[in-house]
C-alpha positions as a Markdown table, in Angstrom:
| # | Residue | x | y | z |
|---|---|---|---|---|
| 1 | Met | -13.5 | -5.2 | -19.3 |
| 2 | Leu | -10.4 | -3.0 | -19.2 |
| 3 | Lys | -7.6 | -4.3 | -17.0 |
| 4 | Ile | -5.0 | -1.8 | -15.8 |
| 5 | Gln | -1.8 | -3.3 | -14.6 |
| 6 | Ser | 1.4 | -1.7 | -13.5 |
| 7 | Glu | 4.7 | -2.7 | -12.2 |
| 8 | Glu | 5.3 | -3.2 | -8.5 |
| 9 | Val | 7.4 | -0.5 | -7.0 |
| 10 | Ile | 9.1 | -0.1 | -3.6 |
| 11 | Ser | 8.6 | 3.2 | -1.9 |
| 12 | Lys | 11.2 | 4.8 | 0.3 |
| 13 | Ala | 8.4 | 6.8 | 2.1 |
| 14 | Asn | 7.1 | 5.7 | 5.4 |
| 15 | Ile | 3.5 | 4.4 | 5.8 |
| 16 | Ile | 2.2 | 7.8 | 6.9 |
| 17 | Gln | 3.6 | 9.6 | 3.9 |
| 18 | Val | 2.1 | 6.9 | 1.6 |
| 19 | His | -1.3 | 7.1 | 3.3 |
| 20 | Thr | -1.2 | 10.9 | 3.1 |
| 21 | Phe | -0.4 | 10.8 | -0.7 |
| 22 | Leu | -3.0 | 8.2 | -1.5 |
| 23 | Asn | -5.7 | 9.8 | 0.6 |
| 24 | Asn | -5.7 | 12.9 | -1.7 |
| 25 | Leu | -7.1 | 11.9 | -5.1 |
| 26 | Asn | -5.4 | 15.0 | -6.6 |
| 27 | Asn | -2.2 | 13.1 | -6.3 |
| 28 | Phe | -3.4 | 10.2 | -8.5 |
| 29 | Lys | -2.5 | 12.2 | -11.6 |
| 30 | His | 1.1 | 11.3 | -10.9 |
| 31 | Leu | 0.3 | 7.6 | -11.0 |
| 32 | Phe | -0.8 | 7.5 | -14.6 |
| 33 | Pro | 1.4 | 7.7 | -17.7 |
| 34 | Lys | 1.2 | 11.4 | -18.9 |
| 35 | Asp | 0.9 | 10.4 | -22.6 |
| 36 | Lys | -2.0 | 8.1 | -21.9 |
| 37 | Ile | -4.4 | 10.3 | -20.0 |
| 38 | Ser | -6.4 | 13.5 | -20.8 |
| 39 | Asp | -9.3 | 15.5 | -19.4 |
| 40 | Trp | -8.0 | 15.2 | -15.8 |
| 41 | Val | -10.4 | 16.7 | -13.1 |
| 42 | Ser | -9.9 | 16.1 | -9.4 |
| 43 | Asn | -10.3 | 17.2 | -5.9 |
| 44 | Lys | -9.3 | 15.5 | -2.6 |
| 45 | Glu | -12.3 | 13.2 | -2.7 |
| 46 | Gln | -12.7 | 12.1 | -6.4 |
| 47 | Cys | -11.1 | 12.3 | -9.8 |
| 48 | Ser | -12.1 | 11.7 | -13.4 |
| 49 | Leu | -9.9 | 11.2 | -16.5 |
| 50 | Lys | -9.9 | 9.8 | -20.0 |
| 51 | Ile | -7.5 | 7.0 | -20.8 |
| 52 | Gln | -6.1 | 6.9 | -24.3 |
| 53 | Lys | -8.9 | 9.3 | -25.3 |
| 54 | Met | -11.3 | 6.3 | -25.2 |
| 55 | Tyr | -12.2 | 5.3 | -21.7 |
| 56 | Thr | -13.4 | 7.5 | -18.9 |
| 57 | Leu | -12.4 | 6.5 | -15.5 |
| 58 | Glu | -14.0 | 7.9 | -12.4 |
| 59 | Leu | -12.6 | 7.2 | -8.9 |
| 60 | Arg | -14.3 | 8.2 | -5.6 |
| 61 | Lys | -13.1 | 7.6 | -2.1 |
| 62 | Ser | -15.4 | 5.6 | 0.2 |
| 63 | Lys | -15.3 | 5.5 | 3.9 |
């Protein structure tokens, strides 16, 4: 199993701004290291990417 871990960060944005950002999966591209991902495809509801040209990760929002 691949474990993805990142550093904890503190946001200066309010909760509404954070929710709006995270609610659109197009924005998730900004959360990954640019040199580690490729083949990014996204829309508001789902995204797909390759990590280090080896693993394909697909994310989809659920209600």
